Full PDB file with SEQRES, HELIX, SHEET, SSBOND, CRYST1, ORIGX, SCALE, CONECT and MASTER records, all heavy atoms in Angstrom:
SEQRES   1 A   45  MET PRO ALA SER GLN ARG LEU VAL VAL ILE GLY GLY ASP          
SEQRES   2 A   45  ALA ALA GLY MET SER ALA ALA SER GLN VAL ARG ARG ARG          
SEQRES   3 A   45  LYS PRO GLU TRP GLU ILE VAL VAL PHE GLU ARG GLY GLU          
SEQRES   4 A   45  PHE THR SER TYR SER ALA                                      
HELIX    1 AA1 ALA A   14  ARG A   26  1                                  13    
SHEET    1 AA1 2 ARG A   6  ILE A  10  0                                        
SHEET    2 AA1 2 GLU A  31  PHE A  35  1                                        
CRYST1    1.000    1.000    1.000  90.00  90.00  90.00 P 1           1          
ORIGX1      1.000000  0.000000  0.000000        0.00000                         
ORIGX2      0.000000  1.000000  0.000000        0.00000                         
ORIGX3      0.000000  0.000000  1.000000        0.00000                         
SCALE1      1.000000  0.000000  0.000000        0.00000                         
SCALE2      0.000000  1.000000  0.000000        0.00000                         
SCALE3      0.000000  0.000000  1.000000        0.00000                         
ATOM      1  N   MET A   1     -74.726  81.561 -82.243  1.00  0.00           N  
ATOM      2  CA  MET A   1     -75.947  81.774 -81.468  1.00  0.00           C  
ATOM      3  C   MET A   1     -75.643  81.887 -79.929  1.00  0.00           C  
ATOM      4  O   MET A   1     -75.004  80.934 -79.428  1.00  0.00           O  
ATOM      5  CB  MET A   1     -76.930  80.577 -81.735  1.00  0.00           C  
ATOM      6  CG  MET A   1     -78.308  80.707 -81.122  1.00  0.00           C  
ATOM      7  SD  MET A   1     -79.274  79.374 -81.697  1.00  0.00           S  
ATOM      8  CE  MET A   1     -80.851  80.208 -81.512  1.00  0.00           C  
ATOM      9  N   PRO A   2     -76.133  82.852 -79.355  1.00  0.00           N  
ATOM     10  CA  PRO A   2     -75.830  83.081 -77.912  1.00  0.00           C  
ATOM     11  C   PRO A   2     -76.574  81.983 -77.025  1.00  0.00           C  
ATOM     12  O   PRO A   2     -77.694  81.539 -77.402  1.00  0.00           O  
ATOM     13  CB  PRO A   2     -76.398  84.477 -77.599  1.00  0.00           C  
ATOM     14  CG  PRO A   2     -77.300  84.820 -78.647  1.00  0.00           C  
ATOM     15  CD  PRO A   2     -76.949  84.059 -79.869  1.00  0.00           C  
ATOM     16  N   ALA A   3     -75.911  81.810 -75.845  1.00  0.00           N  
ATOM     17  CA  ALA A   3     -76.524  80.883 -74.925  1.00  0.00           C  
ATOM     18  C   ALA A   3     -77.838  81.433 -74.430  1.00  0.00           C  
ATOM     19  O   ALA A   3     -77.955  82.725 -74.204  1.00  0.00           O  
ATOM     20  CB  ALA A   3     -75.585  80.568 -73.859  1.00  0.00           C  
ATOM     21  N   SER A   4     -78.871  80.657 -74.215  1.00  0.00           N  
ATOM     22  CA  SER A   4     -80.110  81.016 -73.624  1.00  0.00           C  
ATOM     23  C   SER A   4     -79.854  81.390 -72.207  1.00  0.00           C  
ATOM     24  O   SER A   4     -79.023  80.933 -71.461  1.00  0.00           O  
ATOM     25  CB  SER A   4     -81.216  79.993 -73.753  1.00  0.00           C  
ATOM     26  OG  SER A   4     -80.769  78.924 -73.137  1.00  0.00           O  
ATOM     27  N   GLN A   5     -80.689  82.383 -71.693  1.00  0.00           N  
ATOM     28  CA  GLN A   5     -80.714  82.766 -70.302  1.00  0.00           C  
ATOM     29  C   GLN A   5     -81.859  82.148 -69.506  1.00  0.00           C  
ATOM     30  O   GLN A   5     -82.961  81.955 -70.170  1.00  0.00           O  
ATOM     31  CB  GLN A   5     -80.684  84.228 -70.155  1.00  0.00           C  
ATOM     32  CG  GLN A   5     -79.468  84.936 -70.862  1.00  0.00           C  
ATOM     33  CD  GLN A   5     -78.218  84.634 -70.025  1.00  0.00           C  
ATOM     34  OE1 GLN A   5     -78.209  84.762 -68.768  1.00  0.00           O  
ATOM     35  NE2 GLN A   5     -77.104  84.290 -70.781  1.00  0.00           N  
ATOM     36  N   ARG A   6     -81.780  82.051 -68.292  1.00  0.00           N  
ATOM     37  CA  ARG A   6     -82.895  81.593 -67.341  1.00  0.00           C  
ATOM     38  C   ARG A   6     -82.956  82.469 -66.089  1.00  0.00           C  
ATOM     39  O   ARG A   6     -81.920  82.751 -65.556  1.00  0.00           O  
ATOM     40  CB  ARG A   6     -82.610  80.175 -66.976  1.00  0.00           C  
ATOM     41  CG  ARG A   6     -83.671  79.627 -66.103  1.00  0.00           C  
ATOM     42  CD  ARG A   6     -83.332  78.170 -65.643  1.00  0.00           C  
ATOM     43  NE  ARG A   6     -83.325  77.338 -66.814  1.00  0.00           N  
ATOM     44  CZ  ARG A   6     -82.590  76.238 -66.995  1.00  0.00           C  
ATOM     45  NH1 ARG A   6     -81.787  75.833 -66.040  1.00  0.00           N  
ATOM     46  NH2 ARG A   6     -82.721  75.581 -68.045  1.00  0.00           N  
ATOM     47  N   LEU A   7     -84.166  82.850 -65.881  1.00  0.00           N  
ATOM     48  CA  LEU A   7     -84.389  83.609 -64.594  1.00  0.00           C  
ATOM     49  C   LEU A   7     -85.185  82.654 -63.684  1.00  0.00           C  
ATOM     50  O   LEU A   7     -86.180  81.965 -64.036  1.00  0.00           O  
ATOM     51  CB  LEU A   7     -85.270  84.790 -64.819  1.00  0.00           C  
ATOM     52  CG  LEU A   7     -85.826  85.548 -63.627  1.00  0.00           C  
ATOM     53  CD1 LEU A   7     -84.666  86.210 -62.868  1.00  0.00           C  
ATOM     54  CD2 LEU A   7     -86.852  86.574 -64.025  1.00  0.00           C  
ATOM     55  N   VAL A   8     -84.645  82.438 -62.430  1.00  0.00           N  
ATOM     56  CA  VAL A   8     -85.421  81.618 -61.433  1.00  0.00           C  
ATOM     57  C   VAL A   8     -85.873  82.600 -60.324  1.00  0.00           C  
ATOM     58  O   VAL A   8     -85.117  83.305 -59.755  1.00  0.00           O  
ATOM     59  CB  VAL A   8     -84.462  80.589 -60.830  1.00  0.00           C  
ATOM     60  CG1 VAL A   8     -85.114  79.806 -59.786  1.00  0.00           C  
ATOM     61  CG2 VAL A   8     -83.945  79.709 -61.928  1.00  0.00           C  
ATOM     62  N   VAL A   9     -87.185  82.518 -60.207  1.00  0.00           N  
ATOM     63  CA  VAL A   9     -87.903  83.454 -59.183  1.00  0.00           C  
ATOM     64  C   VAL A   9     -88.246  82.669 -57.981  1.00  0.00           C  
ATOM     65  O   VAL A   9     -89.024  81.575 -58.235  1.00  0.00           O  
ATOM     66  CB  VAL A   9     -89.077  84.181 -59.718  1.00  0.00           C  
ATOM     67  CG1 VAL A   9     -89.664  85.062 -58.728  1.00  0.00           C  
ATOM     68  CG2 VAL A   9     -88.606  85.076 -61.009  1.00  0.00           C  
ATOM     69  N   ILE A  10     -87.833  82.889 -56.765  1.00  0.00           N  
ATOM     70  CA  ILE A  10     -88.348  82.200 -55.627  1.00  0.00           C  
ATOM     71  C   ILE A  10     -89.418  83.017 -54.978  1.00  0.00           C  
ATOM     72  O   ILE A  10     -89.196  84.072 -54.380  1.00  0.00           O  
ATOM     73  CB  ILE A  10     -87.169  82.007 -54.632  1.00  0.00           C  
ATOM     74  CG1 ILE A  10     -85.929  81.378 -55.324  1.00  0.00           C  
ATOM     75  CG2 ILE A  10     -87.566  81.158 -53.365  1.00  0.00           C  
ATOM     76  CD1 ILE A  10     -86.093  80.066 -55.879  1.00  0.00           C  
ATOM     77  N   GLY A  11     -90.651  82.505 -55.009  1.00  0.00           N  
ATOM     78  CA  GLY A  11     -91.821  83.250 -54.422  1.00  0.00           C  
ATOM     79  C   GLY A  11     -92.734  83.645 -55.567  1.00  0.00           C  
ATOM     80  O   GLY A  11     -92.268  84.524 -56.348  1.00  0.00           O  
ATOM     81  N   GLY A  12     -93.935  83.224 -55.491  1.00  0.00           N  
ATOM     82  CA  GLY A  12     -94.858  83.561 -56.534  1.00  0.00           C  
ATOM     83  C   GLY A  12     -95.872  84.720 -56.030  1.00  0.00           C  
ATOM     84  O   GLY A  12     -96.949  84.805 -56.442  1.00  0.00           O  
ATOM     85  N   ASP A  13     -95.413  85.483 -54.972  1.00  0.00           N  
ATOM     86  CA  ASP A  13     -96.224  86.667 -54.579  1.00  0.00           C  
ATOM     87  C   ASP A  13     -96.203  87.824 -55.581  1.00  0.00           C  
ATOM     88  O   ASP A  13     -95.621  87.651 -56.684  1.00  0.00           O  
ATOM     89  CB  ASP A  13     -95.836  87.120 -53.072  1.00  0.00           C  
ATOM     90  CG  ASP A  13     -94.423  87.629 -53.086  1.00  0.00           C  
ATOM     91  OD1 ASP A  13     -93.679  87.497 -54.158  1.00  0.00           O  
ATOM     92  OD2 ASP A  13     -94.048  88.007 -52.030  1.00  0.00           O  
ATOM     93  N   ALA A  14     -96.714  88.926 -55.303  1.00  0.00           N  
ATOM     94  CA  ALA A  14     -96.826  90.029 -56.193  1.00  0.00           C  
ATOM     95  C   ALA A  14     -95.444  90.478 -56.605  1.00  0.00           C  
ATOM     96  O   ALA A  14     -95.216  90.824 -57.783  1.00  0.00           O  
ATOM     97  CB  ALA A  14     -97.563  91.158 -55.525  1.00  0.00           C  
ATOM     98  N   ALA A  15     -94.554  90.566 -55.733  1.00  0.00           N  
ATOM     99  CA  ALA A  15     -93.158  91.009 -56.084  1.00  0.00           C  
ATOM    100  C   ALA A  15     -92.446  90.117 -56.981  1.00  0.00           C  
ATOM    101  O   ALA A  15     -91.823  90.438 -58.109  1.00  0.00           O  
ATOM    102  CB  ALA A  15     -92.299  91.203 -54.788  1.00  0.00           C  
ATOM    103  N   GLY A  16     -92.530  88.696 -56.773  1.00  0.00           N  
ATOM    104  CA  GLY A  16     -91.903  87.738 -57.618  1.00  0.00           C  
ATOM    105  C   GLY A  16     -92.596  87.737 -58.924  1.00  0.00           C  
ATOM    106  O   GLY A  16     -91.827  87.638 -59.969  1.00  0.00           O  
ATOM    107  N   MET A  17     -93.805  87.772 -59.056  1.00  0.00           N  
ATOM    108  CA  MET A  17     -94.553  87.676 -60.439  1.00  0.00           C  
ATOM    109  C   MET A  17     -94.261  89.010 -61.165  1.00  0.00           C  
ATOM    110  O   MET A  17     -94.287  89.063 -62.394  1.00  0.00           O  
ATOM    111  CB  MET A  17     -95.992  87.421 -60.188  1.00  0.00           C  
ATOM    112  CG  MET A  17     -96.235  86.093 -59.570  1.00  0.00           C  
ATOM    113  SD  MET A  17     -95.370  84.723 -60.393  1.00  0.00           S  
ATOM    114  CE  MET A  17     -96.314  84.579 -61.939  1.00  0.00           C  
ATOM    115  N   SER A  18     -94.215  90.122 -60.454  1.00  0.00           N  
ATOM    116  CA  SER A  18     -93.824  91.394 -61.089  1.00  0.00           C  
ATOM    117  C   SER A  18     -92.503  91.337 -61.771  1.00  0.00           C  
ATOM    118  O   SER A  18     -92.291  91.837 -62.816  1.00  0.00           O  
ATOM    119  CB  SER A  18     -93.939  92.560 -60.048  1.00  0.00           C  
ATOM    120  OG  SER A  18     -93.677  93.746 -60.639  1.00  0.00           O  
ATOM    121  N   ALA A  19     -91.590  90.838 -61.026  1.00  0.00           N  
ATOM    122  CA  ALA A  19     -90.206  90.701 -61.587  1.00  0.00           C  
ATOM    123  C   ALA A  19     -90.215  89.874 -62.798  1.00  0.00           C  
ATOM    124  O   ALA A  19     -89.530  90.092 -63.831  1.00  0.00           O  
ATOM    125  CB  ALA A  19     -89.258  90.169 -60.405  1.00  0.00           C  
ATOM    126  N   ALA A  20     -90.883  88.661 -62.690  1.00  0.00           N  
ATOM    127  CA  ALA A  20     -90.926  87.675 -63.798  1.00  0.00           C  
ATOM    128  C   ALA A  20     -91.678  88.412 -65.034  1.00  0.00           C  
ATOM    129  O   ALA A  20     -91.185  88.243 -66.156  1.00  0.00           O  
ATOM    130  CB  ALA A  20     -91.675  86.565 -63.401  1.00  0.00           C  
ATOM    131  N   SER A  21     -92.720  89.216 -64.801  1.00  0.00           N  
ATOM    132  CA  SER A  21     -93.381  89.780 -65.929  1.00  0.00           C  
ATOM    133  C   SER A  21     -92.515  90.982 -66.457  1.00  0.00           C  
ATOM    134  O   SER A  21     -92.594  91.052 -67.766  1.00  0.00           O  
ATOM    135  CB  SER A  21     -94.804  90.341 -65.514  1.00  0.00           C  
ATOM    136  OG  SER A  21     -94.623  91.429 -64.657  1.00  0.00           O  
ATOM    137  N   GLN A  22     -91.893  91.632 -65.761  1.00  0.00           N  
ATOM    138  CA  GLN A  22     -90.853  92.638 -66.341  1.00  0.00           C  
ATOM    139  C   GLN A  22     -89.804  92.063 -67.177  1.00  0.00           C  
ATOM    140  O   GLN A  22     -89.536  92.616 -68.357  1.00  0.00           O  
ATOM    141  CB  GLN A  22     -90.230  93.431 -65.272  1.00  0.00           C  
ATOM    142  CG  GLN A  22     -91.189  94.463 -64.555  1.00  0.00           C  
ATOM    143  CD  GLN A  22     -91.630  95.557 -65.389  1.00  0.00           C  
ATOM    144  OE1 GLN A  22     -90.797  96.107 -66.134  1.00  0.00           O  
ATOM    145  NE2 GLN A  22     -92.828  95.931 -65.307  1.00  0.00           N  
ATOM    146  N   VAL A  23     -89.255  91.043 -66.736  1.00  0.00           N  
ATOM    147  CA  VAL A  23     -88.220  90.318 -67.507  1.00  0.00           C  
ATOM    148  C   VAL A  23     -88.864  89.707 -68.803  1.00  0.00           C  
ATOM    149  O   VAL A  23     -88.257  89.847 -69.902  1.00  0.00           O  
ATOM    150  CB  VAL A  23     -87.555  89.191 -66.770  1.00  0.00           C  
ATOM    151  CG1 VAL A  23     -86.558  88.402 -67.645  1.00  0.00           C  
ATOM    152  CG2 VAL A  23     -86.733  89.908 -65.653  1.00  0.00           C  
ATOM    153  N   ARG A  24     -90.047  89.117 -68.748  1.00  0.00           N  
ATOM    154  CA  ARG A  24     -90.854  88.578 -69.938  1.00  0.00           C  
ATOM    155  C   ARG A  24     -90.991  89.685 -70.955  1.00  0.00           C  
ATOM    156  O   ARG A  24     -90.786  89.408 -72.220  1.00  0.00           O  
ATOM    157  CB  ARG A  24     -92.122  88.010 -69.494  1.00  0.00           C  
ATOM    158  CG  ARG A  24     -93.021  87.577 -70.652  1.00  0.00           C  
ATOM    159  CD  ARG A  24     -92.359  86.495 -71.530  1.00  0.00           C  
ATOM    160  NE  ARG A  24     -92.309  85.279 -70.771  1.00  0.00           N  
ATOM    161  CZ  ARG A  24     -91.310  84.336 -70.938  1.00  0.00           C  
ATOM    162  NH1 ARG A  24     -90.394  84.544 -71.895  1.00  0.00           N  
ATOM    163  NH2 ARG A  24     -91.252  83.270 -70.255  1.00  0.00           N  
ATOM    164  N   ARG A  25     -91.380  90.932 -70.622  1.00  0.00           N  
ATOM    165  CA  ARG A  25     -91.507  92.060 -71.526  1.00  0.00           C  
ATOM    166  C   ARG A  25     -90.239  92.429 -72.155  1.00  0.00           C  
ATOM    167  O   ARG A  25     -90.178  92.811 -73.331  1.00  0.00           O  
ATOM    168  CB  ARG A  25     -92.120  93.222 -70.839  1.00  0.00           C  
ATOM    169  CG  ARG A  25     -93.620  92.959 -70.480  1.00  0.00           C  
ATOM    170  CD  ARG A  25     -94.227  94.316 -69.902  1.00  0.00           C  
ATOM    171  NE  ARG A  25     -95.529  93.886 -69.212  1.00  0.00           N  
ATOM    172  CZ  ARG A  25     -95.500  93.954 -67.886  1.00  0.00           C  
ATOM    173  NH1 ARG A  25     -94.516  94.355 -67.140  1.00  0.00           N  
ATOM    174  NH2 ARG A  25     -96.642  93.602 -67.202  1.00  0.00           N  
ATOM    175  N   ARG A  26     -89.147  92.445 -71.391  1.00  0.00           N  
ATOM    176  CA  ARG A  26     -87.882  92.956 -71.869  1.00  0.00           C  
ATOM    177  C   ARG A  26     -87.066  91.926 -72.540  1.00  0.00           C  
ATOM    178  O   ARG A  26     -86.237  92.208 -73.501  1.00  0.00           O  
ATOM    179  CB  ARG A  26     -87.093  93.633 -70.715  1.00  0.00           C  
ATOM    180  CG  ARG A  26     -87.793  94.830 -70.206  1.00  0.00           C  
ATOM    181  CD  ARG A  26     -87.073  95.342 -68.997  1.00  0.00           C  
ATOM    182  NE  ARG A  26     -87.904  96.467 -68.382  1.00  0.00           N  
ATOM    183  CZ  ARG A  26     -87.501  97.175 -67.449  1.00  0.00           C  
ATOM    184  NH1 ARG A  26     -86.307  97.098 -66.959  1.00  0.00           N  
ATOM    185  NH2 ARG A  26     -88.299  98.152 -67.012  1.00  0.00           N  
ATOM    186  N   LYS A  27     -87.083  90.697 -72.096  1.00  0.00           N  
ATOM    187  CA  LYS A  27     -86.346  89.620 -72.644  1.00  0.00           C  
ATOM    188  C   LYS A  27     -87.197  88.364 -72.940  1.00  0.00           C  
ATOM    189  O   LYS A  27     -87.189  87.382 -72.217  1.00  0.00           O  
ATOM    190  CB  LYS A  27     -85.233  89.143 -71.703  1.00  0.00           C  
ATOM    191  CG  LYS A  27     -84.300  90.320 -71.256  1.00  0.00           C  
ATOM    192  CD  LYS A  27     -83.361  90.513 -72.367  1.00  0.00           C  
ATOM    193  CE  LYS A  27     -82.341  91.611 -71.882  1.00  0.00           C  
ATOM    194  NZ  LYS A  27     -81.334  91.993 -72.951  1.00  0.00           N  
ATOM    195  N   PRO A  28     -88.067  88.443 -74.011  1.00  0.00           N  
ATOM    196  CA  PRO A  28     -89.119  87.355 -74.288  1.00  0.00           C  
ATOM    197  C   PRO A  28     -88.420  85.986 -74.537  1.00  0.00           C  
ATOM    198  O   PRO A  28     -88.984  84.958 -74.475  1.00  0.00           O  
ATOM    199  CB  PRO A  28     -89.857  87.947 -75.443  1.00  0.00           C  
ATOM    200  CG  PRO A  28     -89.054  88.925 -76.073  1.00  0.00           C  
ATOM    201  CD  PRO A  28     -88.162  89.509 -74.930  1.00  0.00           C  
ATOM    202  N   GLU A  29     -87.159  86.111 -74.919  1.00  0.00           N  
ATOM    203  CA  GLU A  29     -86.465  84.808 -75.332  1.00  0.00           C  
ATOM    204  C   GLU A  29     -86.009  84.057 -74.015  1.00  0.00           C  
ATOM    205  O   GLU A  29     -85.590  82.834 -74.073  1.00  0.00           O  
ATOM    206  CB  GLU A  29     -85.313  85.003 -76.252  1.00  0.00           C  
ATOM    207  CG  GLU A  29     -84.090  85.790 -75.690  1.00  0.00           C  
ATOM    208  CD  GLU A  29     -84.294  87.318 -75.562  1.00  0.00           C  
ATOM    209  OE1 GLU A  29     -85.342  87.793 -75.934  1.00  0.00           O  
ATOM    210  OE2 GLU A  29     -83.243  87.918 -75.197  1.00  0.00           O  
ATOM    211  N   TRP A  30     -85.985  84.688 -72.922  1.00  0.00           N  
ATOM    212  CA  TRP A  30     -85.490  84.033 -71.665  1.00  0.00           C  
ATOM    213  C   TRP A  30     -86.474  82.970 -71.096  1.00  0.00           C  
ATOM    214  O   TRP A  30     -87.685  83.184 -71.230  1.00  0.00           O  
ATOM    215  CB  TRP A  30     -85.245  85.069 -70.566  1.00  0.00           C  
ATOM    216  CG  TRP A  30     -83.936  85.904 -70.715  1.00  0.00           C  
ATOM    217  CD1 TRP A  30     -83.273  86.112 -71.828  1.00  0.00           C  
ATOM    218  CD2 TRP A  30     -83.303  86.600 -69.673  1.00  0.00           C  
ATOM    219  NE1 TRP A  30     -82.195  86.890 -71.576  1.00  0.00           N  
ATOM    220  CE2 TRP A  30     -82.228  87.269 -70.193  1.00  0.00           C  
ATOM    221  CE3 TRP A  30     -83.551  86.774 -68.294  1.00  0.00           C  
ATOM    222  CZ2 TRP A  30     -81.272  87.909 -69.438  1.00  0.00           C  
ATOM    223  CZ3 TRP A  30     -82.661  87.460 -67.579  1.00  0.00           C  
ATOM    224  CH2 TRP A  30     -81.549  88.076 -68.120  1.00  0.00           C  
ATOM    225  N   GLU A  31     -85.947  81.932 -70.528  1.00  0.00           N  
ATOM    226  CA  GLU A  31     -86.809  80.985 -69.801  1.00  0.00           C  
ATOM    227  C   GLU A  31     -87.024  81.456 -68.458  1.00  0.00           C  
ATOM    228  O   GLU A  31     -86.051  81.838 -67.721  1.00  0.00           O  
ATOM    229  CB  GLU A  31     -86.061  79.674 -69.807  1.00  0.00           C  
ATOM    230  CG  GLU A  31     -86.889  78.544 -69.026  1.00  0.00           C  
ATOM    231  CD  GLU A  31     -86.197  77.214 -68.984  1.00  0.00           C  
ATOM    232  OE1 GLU A  31     -85.034  77.179 -69.371  1.00  0.00           O  
ATOM    233  OE2 GLU A  31     -86.773  76.325 -68.379  1.00  0.00           O  
ATOM    234  N   ILE A  32     -88.305  81.516 -67.879  1.00  0.00           N  
ATOM    235  CA  ILE A  32     -88.568  81.999 -66.600  1.00  0.00           C  
ATOM    236  C   ILE A  32     -89.218  80.840 -65.817  1.00  0.00           C  
ATOM    237  O   ILE A  32     -90.167  80.318 -66.233  1.00  0.00           O  
ATOM    238  CB  ILE A  32     -89.501  83.237 -66.634  1.00  0.00           C  
ATOM    239  CG1 ILE A  32     -88.862  84.369 -67.357  1.00  0.00           C  
ATOM    240  CG2 ILE A  32     -89.903  83.603 -65.222  1.00  0.00           C  
ATOM    241  CD1 ILE A  32     -89.680  85.548 -67.719  1.00  0.00           C  
ATOM    242  N   VAL A  33     -88.576  80.501 -64.696  1.00  0.00           N  
ATOM    243  CA  VAL A  33     -89.092  79.585 -63.693  1.00  0.00           C  
ATOM    244  C   VAL A  33     -89.439  80.173 -62.367  1.00  0.00           C  
ATOM    245  O   VAL A  33     -88.598  80.895 -61.786  1.00  0.00           O  
ATOM    246  CB  VAL A  33     -88.057  78.448 -63.644  1.00  0.00           C  
ATOM    247  CG1 VAL A  33     -88.477  77.318 -62.646  1.00  0.00           C  
ATOM    248  CG2 VAL A  33     -87.647  77.810 -64.928  1.00  0.00           C  
ATOM    249  N   VAL A  34     -90.696  79.931 -62.008  1.00  0.00           N  
ATOM    250  CA  VAL A  34     -91.162  80.499 -60.668  1.00  0.00           C  
ATOM    251  C   VAL A  34     -91.343  79.277 -59.629  1.00  0.00           C  
ATOM    252  O   VAL A  34     -92.122  78.409 -60.077  1.00  0.00           O  
ATOM    253  CB  VAL A  34     -92.353  81.319 -60.814  1.00  0.00           C  
ATOM    254  CG1 VAL A  34     -92.911  81.842 -59.512  1.00  0.00           C  
ATOM    255  CG2 VAL A  34     -92.127  82.471 -61.827  1.00  0.00           C  
ATOM    256  N   PHE A  35     -90.800  79.411 -58.511  1.00  0.00           N  
ATOM    257  CA  PHE A  35     -91.062  78.396 -57.458  1.00  0.00           C  
ATOM    258  C   PHE A  35     -91.898  79.072 -56.388  1.00  0.00           C  
ATOM    259  O   PHE A  35     -91.671  80.164 -55.817  1.00  0.00           O  
ATOM    260  CB  PHE A  35     -89.833  77.916 -56.779  1.00  0.00           C  
ATOM    261  CG  PHE A  35     -88.939  77.091 -57.725  1.00  0.00           C  
ATOM    262  CD1 PHE A  35     -87.852  77.638 -58.413  1.00  0.00           C  
ATOM    263  CD2 PHE A  35     -89.175  75.715 -57.794  1.00  0.00           C  
ATOM    264  CE1 PHE A  35     -87.110  76.826 -59.224  1.00  0.00           C  
ATOM    265  CE2 PHE A  35     -88.459  74.865 -58.663  1.00  0.00           C  
ATOM    266  CZ  PHE A  35     -87.416  75.533 -59.351  1.00  0.00           C  
ATOM    267  N   GLU A  36     -92.970  78.416 -56.030  1.00  0.00           N  
ATOM    268  CA  GLU A  36     -93.938  78.861 -54.949  1.00  0.00           C  
ATOM    269  C   GLU A  36     -94.379  77.766 -54.089  1.00  0.00           C  
ATOM    270  O   GLU A  36     -94.770  76.718 -54.695  1.00  0.00           O  
ATOM    271  CB  GLU A  36     -95.182  79.519 -55.681  1.00  0.00           C  
ATOM    272  CG  GLU A  36     -96.356  79.896 -54.727  1.00  0.00           C  
ATOM    273  CD  GLU A  36     -95.848  80.891 -53.598  1.00  0.00           C  
ATOM    274  OE1 GLU A  36     -95.106  81.788 -53.771  1.00  0.00           O  
ATOM    275  OE2 GLU A  36     -96.295  80.564 -52.424  1.00  0.00           O  
ATOM    276  N   ARG A  37     -94.241  77.860 -52.839  1.00  0.00           N  
ATOM    277  CA  ARG A  37     -94.508  76.773 -51.962  1.00  0.00           C  
ATOM    278  C   ARG A  37     -96.089  76.617 -51.689  1.00  0.00           C  
ATOM    279  O   ARG A  37     -96.507  75.574 -51.400  1.00  0.00           O  
ATOM    280  CB  ARG A  37     -93.836  76.804 -50.657  1.00  0.00           C  
ATOM    281  CG  ARG A  37     -94.247  77.993 -49.802  1.00  0.00           C  
ATOM    282  CD  ARG A  37     -93.612  77.928 -48.484  1.00  0.00           C  
ATOM    283  NE  ARG A  37     -93.924  79.218 -47.721  1.00  0.00           N  
ATOM    284  CZ  ARG A  37     -93.377  79.528 -46.600  1.00  0.00           C  
ATOM    285  NH1 ARG A  37     -92.517  78.735 -46.074  1.00  0.00           N  
ATOM    286  NH2 ARG A  37     -93.701  80.593 -46.007  1.00  0.00           N  
ATOM    287  N   GLY A  38     -96.812  77.712 -51.851  1.00  0.00           N  
ATOM    288  CA  GLY A  38     -98.192  77.712 -51.686  1.00  0.00           C  
ATOM    289  C   GLY A  38     -98.905  77.137 -52.764  1.00  0.00           C  
ATOM    290  O   GLY A  38     -98.408  76.735 -53.912  1.00  0.00           O  
ATOM    291  N   GLU A  39    -100.222  77.039 -52.692  1.00  0.00           N  
ATOM    292  CA  GLU A  39    -101.113  76.457 -53.772  1.00  0.00           C  
ATOM    293  C   GLU A  39    -101.384  77.470 -54.874  1.00  0.00           C  
ATOM    294  O   GLU A  39    -101.685  77.034 -56.027  1.00  0.00           O  
ATOM    295  CB  GLU A  39    -102.379  76.133 -53.082  1.00  0.00           C  
ATOM    296  CG  GLU A  39    -103.322  75.240 -53.920  1.00  0.00           C  
ATOM    297  CD  GLU A  39    -104.613  74.770 -53.206  1.00  0.00           C  
ATOM    298  OE1 GLU A  39    -104.536  74.745 -51.967  1.00  0.00           O  
ATOM    299  OE2 GLU A  39    -105.530  74.380 -53.939  1.00  0.00           O  
ATOM    300  N   PHE A  40    -101.262  78.796 -54.530  1.00  0.00           N  
ATOM    301  CA  PHE A  40    -101.673  79.782 -55.590  1.00  0.00           C  
ATOM    302  C   PHE A  40    -100.517  80.713 -55.821  1.00  0.00           C  
ATOM    303  O   PHE A  40     -99.727  80.976 -54.948  1.00  0.00           O  
ATOM    304  CB  PHE A  40    -102.907  80.517 -55.115  1.00  0.00           C  
ATOM    305  CG  PHE A  40    -104.071  79.703 -54.817  1.00  0.00           C  
ATOM    306  CD1 PHE A  40    -104.418  79.403 -53.528  1.00  0.00           C  
ATOM    307  CD2 PHE A  40    -104.856  79.129 -55.808  1.00  0.00           C  
ATOM    308  CE1 PHE A  40    -105.582  78.615 -53.260  1.00  0.00           C  
ATOM    309  CE2 PHE A  40    -105.880  78.317 -55.635  1.00  0.00           C  
ATOM    310  CZ  PHE A  40    -106.291  78.001 -54.336  1.00  0.00           C  
ATOM    311  N   THR A  41    -100.524  81.399 -56.946  1.00  0.00           N  
ATOM    312  CA  THR A  41     -99.599  82.513 -57.261  1.00  0.00           C  
ATOM    313  C   THR A  41    -100.422  83.793 -57.421  1.00  0.00           C  
ATOM    314  O   THR A  41    -101.681  83.676 -57.696  1.00  0.00           O  
ATOM    315  CB  THR A  41     -98.811  82.195 -58.512  1.00  0.00           C  
ATOM    316  OG1 THR A  41     -99.696  82.094 -59.637  1.00  0.00           O  
ATOM    317  CG2 THR A  41     -97.938  80.979 -58.391  1.00  0.00           C  
ATOM    318  N   SER A  42     -99.762  84.877 -57.370  1.00  0.00           N  
ATOM    319  CA  SER A  42    -100.365  86.146 -57.595  1.00  0.00           C  
ATOM    320  C   SER A  42    -100.454  86.566 -59.012  1.00  0.00           C  
ATOM    321  O   SER A  42     -99.398  86.527 -59.614  1.00  0.00           O  
ATOM    322  CB  SER A  42     -99.690  87.240 -56.713  1.00  0.00           C  
ATOM    323  OG  SER A  42    -100.180  88.490 -56.987  1.00  0.00           O  
ATOM    324  N   TYR A  43    -101.541  86.923 -59.474  1.00  0.00           N  
ATOM    325  CA  TYR A  43    -101.633  87.418 -60.881  1.00  0.00           C  
ATOM    326  C   TYR A  43    -101.925  88.960 -60.912  1.00  0.00           C  
ATOM    327  O   TYR A  43    -102.336  89.464 -61.998  1.00  0.00           O  
ATOM    328  CB  TYR A  43    -102.784  86.629 -61.632  1.00  0.00           C  
ATOM    329  CG  TYR A  43    -102.490  85.218 -61.883  1.00  0.00           C  
ATOM    330  CD1 TYR A  43    -103.002  84.195 -61.037  1.00  0.00           C  
ATOM    331  CD2 TYR A  43    -101.556  84.833 -62.824  1.00  0.00           C  
ATOM    332  CE1 TYR A  43    -102.668  82.913 -61.236  1.00  0.00           C  
ATOM    333  CE2 TYR A  43    -101.237  83.481 -62.982  1.00  0.00           C  
ATOM    334  CZ  TYR A  43    -101.833  82.563 -62.245  1.00  0.00           C  
ATOM    335  OH  TYR A  43    -101.514  81.233 -62.399  1.00  0.00           O  
ATOM    336  N   SER A  44    -101.617  89.566 -59.861  1.00  0.00           N  
ATOM    337  CA  SER A  44    -101.891  91.087 -59.854  1.00  0.00           C  
ATOM    338  C   SER A  44    -100.763  91.866 -60.464  1.00  0.00           C  
ATOM    339  O   SER A  44    -100.783  93.071 -60.470  1.00  0.00           O  
ATOM    340  CB  SER A  44    -102.070  91.493 -58.409  1.00  0.00           C  
ATOM    341  OG  SER A  44    -100.934  91.276 -57.557  1.00  0.00           O  
ATOM    342  N   ALA A  45     -99.541  91.171 -60.865  1.00  0.00           N  
ATOM    343  CA  ALA A  45     -98.500  91.925 -61.352  1.00  0.00           C  
ATOM    344  C   ALA A  45     -98.720  92.452 -62.731  1.00  0.00           C  
ATOM    345  O   ALA A  45     -99.256  91.976 -63.561  1.00  0.00           O  
ATOM    346  CB  ALA A  45     -97.199  91.046 -61.394  1.00  0.00           C  
TER     347      ALA A  45                                                      
MASTER        0    0    0    1    2    0    0    6  346    1    0    4          
END                                                                             
């Protein structure tokens, strides 16, 4: 069984969330962690 992969995104703005959603579509088995210093993230991706 292959080792699992993890994507760490720094910044929950539109670009960060867009990158996370693209990886989720292409690699659904990957763990995705997003760090955002603000109170809200962008859901426009």
